[in-house]
C-alpha positions, 0 to 999 in steps of 0.5 A: 902518433896522430892526435885523432887516434888518441881517443880510440886508444884511450878508449881501448885502454879504458875497456881493458881496465873495465874488463879487469886487464884481461883483454889487451887486443879485442880479437885475440882475447875473444879467441882465448875465452872460447878456447878456455870454455871448450877446455872447461866443458871437456873437463866437465864432460869427462868428469861426468862420464867417469862418474857414470862409469865409476857409479855403474861399476860400483853398483855392479860390485855392490850387486855381486857382493850382495849375491855372494853374501846371500849365497854364502850365508846359505852355504854356511848354514848347510855346512854348520848342519853338516858339521853338527851331524858329524859332531853328533856321531862322534864321541864329543860331549854336547858342551864341547860340541857347542863351543866347536860349532860356534868357533866354526861359525865365526871362522866361516863368516870371517872367510865370507867377509874376506871373499866379499871384500875381494870384490871391492879390490881389498886384498885379504892381506890388507884386511888381516893386517887391519884386523890385526892392528884393530884386534890389538887395540880391542884386545887391550880394551877388552882383556876380560872378554879375551880371558873368558874366550881363553877360558872357554878354549881351556874348558874344551881341552880339559873337559872338567864338566859336561852338559847336565853335570851338577857342579859347585864353584868354590862353595859359592855357586852350585847347579846343573850345567845347561850351556857352555858358551865361548865366553860364559857358562850357565848353571841352573840352581836347585831353586831354578835360578840361572847363574852365568859365570865367565869362563875366565873365572871358571877356568881359574876356580876350584870346581867340584863335579858331583855327577862325573861318576855313575855312582856316588857314595852317601855318607852321614852320621847318626847318634844313639844314646850311650845306653844303646847296645851298639850291636843292636843298633848296627843290625838295625841299620844293616836291615834298613840298608838292605831294604832300601831299593835305591842303594847299590848292594854290590858295593861295600857297605860300612857301618862303624863307630865314628866318635864318642861324643859328649852326649851320644855314640856317633855311628857312621854309615857309608853306602853307594847309590846311582848318581841320579838317585843320590838325593832321593836315596839319602832322604829315604834312608834318613827317614827309614833309620828314624822309623826303625830306631823308634820301632826298636826303642833306640833313642837318638839323643839331642841337646838338653839344658838342665836349669837348677834354681837355688833359694837363698835366704 
């Protein structure tokens, strides 16, 4: 090696050190850098192109899904109206018809969601599997809601009451049924309060339906004084019953001695009226009996207290 060549070579090594040890031969290193830049530019261009294509494809899928969703919503509304007309023509009562309409509505929207998901490449089996696993988790968290839904299905099957029926739930709530939903039932009380009862609780309760039959029997007891002629009192009651227009005369009418109480003879009365006239007939009959007893001198005893005062020396 010549001594004059040493500075050039040392200079080259210093250049190598200054560039981080990447340029060993200047001409060769420049070529490699140019190739790397071309590759990086090609990769970036491909990424941008793919991003444009994917974005365009995604936007098209979103647009198609939106159109399908809008059209499907109108179709579902049409199908619900058509199904409602079928239910109106059938013998199904309004309460059960409401439950069936809600169930059909949920089913149709579920099918629509599956159809929209298919446009994004999501298979129906995958959606059902996801919903199944999610349903298990939600079911454990919302056991009460599921029991109410099961209660609604049970009410559809057994039909213990219908819309417009007056029912009593284990002597705690009483009212007219105004709505039978999937998870709850609404009652309107006599004093116009709305009572919402979960169907799960309702299905497991004792229900008294006062308006299930077209006719209903009025039963009550009226007491008369022990000095009263029983036959006279009976004839007066028969006359009152025959004059009452809200009572059904072709049904059996019973007037009998129910009990001999400590201060009165209790006469029992059993008559029939139409269910919708029950309260009016009972109130009218009670008032008419009191007026008839007063006209015929028949006394209705009431509790009295005699106080005796003795004087002590």
